[in-house]
N, C-alpha and C positions, 0 to 999 in steps of 0.2 A: 533516370533510374533511381537516384537517391530519394526523390520526391515520392516515387511509387512505393518504395520500401517503407518510408515513414508513414505514408497514408495507410499501407497495409497494417502497420503496427497500431495505428489509431483505431482502425476497424476492429482489430483483435481486442483492444481495450474496451471498446463498446460491447462486443459480444461477451467478453469475460465477466464484465460487471452486470450483464443481463438486465440493465435498466430499460433498453429498447427492445426487449424480447418480443413485444407485440408487433413491433414494426417489421421484424424479420420473419415473423411466423407466416405471413402471406407470400413470401418469396419462395418459389419452388427450388428444391435442391438440384443444383446443376449436375448434368451427366458428366462422368469422367471416363474418357476413353484412353487406353494405353495401347501403343503400337510400336513395333520394332521396325525401323527403317533400314535402308541400305547405306546411310551416310551420304546420300546424294546432295543433301542441303548444304554440306560443307560448313564454312565459317558461320553461316547464319544459324544453322542448327546447333552448333557448339555454343554460340552465344545465348540461344534460348535455354540450353541446358544450364549454363552457368547462372542465368537469371533465376531459374527455378531453384537452384541450390542456394542462392543468396536469400531468396524469399523464405525458404524453409529454415535457414539459419536465423533470420529475424524472428520468425514465428516461434522458434525454440527459445530464444531469449526474451520473448515478449512477456511471459509471466514474471520474470525477474524485474523487468522494467515497469511492468504494471504496478507491483506492489510499492515501488519507489515513488510513483507519481500520484498515489492516493493516500488515504488516511490509514491504510493497512499497517504501515511500519509502526507508527505510534501505538495503535491498538494492540497488536500482537506482542509488543515488548512489555506494555503495562500488564497485560494478562499473564505474561510469563513471570513478571515480578510478583504478582499476587500469588501464584503457585509456589514460587521459591520462598517467599516470606512465610507462607503457611507451613512449609516444610513437608508437604504431602507427596513428595517425589513426583510420580507420574500421574497424579490425580488432581484435576481432570487430565485425561490423556491429550497428546498433542493434536490429534484429529479434532477434538472438541474445541480446543482453544483456537485453532486455525479456522475451523468452520464458523465459530462465533465472530472472530475477527473479520472474516470475509463478509458476513451478513451485516455486521455493524458498518463496515466500510461501504457496502452497497447502499445502506440507508443514508449515510452521511454524503456520499458522492452522487446520489440520485438526482439532485437538482443540476449538478454540473453535467452528468451524463445526458440528462434529458435535454439540456440546452445544446450539447454537441449534436445529439440526434436531430434536433429541430433545425439548427442553423447550418449544419454541414452534411450529415449523412443523408437525410431525406432529400435535400435539393440535389445532391450528387446522384442518388439512385434514380431521380426523376430526370436526370440529364440537364438540369438547369444550370449547373456549374461544373467546372473541370476538376480534375484531381488536385491540381495545385491550389485552386481556390478553396476546395473542401478542406485541404490540409491546413491552410491558413486560418480558416474559420473555426476548425475544430481545436486548434491550438489556443485560441483566445480564452475560452472558459477554463481550460486547464491552467493557463498562466495566471488567471485571476484567482483561482483557488489556491494554487501553490504560493503565489505572491502574498496573499493575505496571511499566510501562516509561515512565512519565511522572515527570519530576522535580517534587518538591513546590514548588519555586520557581516553575516554569512554570505549574503549576495554580493557585497562589495568585495569580499575576499576573491571571489572567482572572476569578477568583472575586472578588478585590478590585475589579476594574474594574466588574464587574456588580453589586457590592454584594450579592452572595449570601451566605447563611449558610454557615459552614464545615461541610462534610458530615462525617458520622460514619464513613462508609466509601464504597467505590466505588459501592454501589448507590444512594446518595443524591446522587452527583455528577452534575450536569446535563451532558448531552452537548455543549451549546453552549459549555461551558468546557473540558470534557475533551478534545474533539477537537483544537482548536488548540493546547492545551498539549502533547498527545501528539505533534503534528506537529513543533513546534519542539524538543522533546526528541529526536525521531528525527533531525532535521536536525543537532543537536549531535553526537549519537553517530556519525552517518555521517561528519561532517567530522573527528572525532577519529580514526576508523579510517582515513580517507583520508590524513590527515597521516602516520600511522605507515607507510602503504604508500608514500608518496612518498620517505621518508628514504633507503632503500637505493639507489633509482634516481637520487636526487639526488647521492649520493656517487659513483656511477659517472660521471655527467655531469661532475662537478668533476674527477675523476681524468683522464678522457679529454681534457677541455679543457686542463688544466694540462700534460699530456704533449704535446699538439699545439703549444701555445705554446712549450714548451721545445725542441721540434724545429724551430721556425720555420715551422710549417705553419699560419699564422694564416688563410689563405684557405680551408682545408678546413673545412666545417661539422662541428663536433663531433658533431652528431646522427647523421650517417652512420656514424661509427665507433662511438658508444656504443649505437646501437639494437641491433646484433647481440649485444653483451655483455649488455644488459639482458634481452633475450629468452632468452639462454642461462642467465642467472642465474635467471630466472623458471621455466624448465624444470627446472633442477637442483634447486631447492627445492620443486618441485611446487606452484607458486604458486596455481593455481586451487583445489587441495585445501585449502590453508591459508586462503585467503580465505573460501571457503564454510564451512569448519570454524569460523572465527572468527565468521562471521555467525550460524551456528546456536547457538554457545555464548553469544553475546551475548543471546539470548532465553531461555536456560535458567538464567542466573544472576540 
């Protein structure tokens, strides 16, 4: 049952990232029939109902798990830092930032998702491998992607806590240790990039604040004066291009 739930989760990951959309387009939508029985199935029917509830629970949690196993975490945090450093409150709105982060994540993860579709999903659909084999094959590309962007110290933390043996490679690394290690590594990288983004805007705020104090305009909020200058600077250096370029390059090095 556990393998089936995990496999269902990986399928949701594939569908959610839409990299294998062309592969799914040819499959017909299955019919769903609902019926109310008289309870004659007994324990077997109750077990099936519980299985359905467990699967629905996993599907509900799948989006949260999805964003933690991809590049979405780093991207959305960095974009949030950009908006905060500019001081534009809700501009761009959350929907725009999240949508941009999703599409950038799809672009970055497309090779990994394509490999999962090729080595795991398509053979399983064709009946060439079992669910357990498909799950094992699908986990390998994800492990390689997360392992390449996980700090050794973070991974060692969880391996030591679980008293697990030191893996010889990414293939042998358990997901229960690799995923949280990958997340905290992504958080550190995102905050490092956010710090670098804050520096030029902080300098502008300090210059504007000092100028207003020298002119005796202490009652005038410095944010009102510095905001246009920060936006102008961001436009002149083509800020969005530089931010997205830095994010893409951070996953290629």
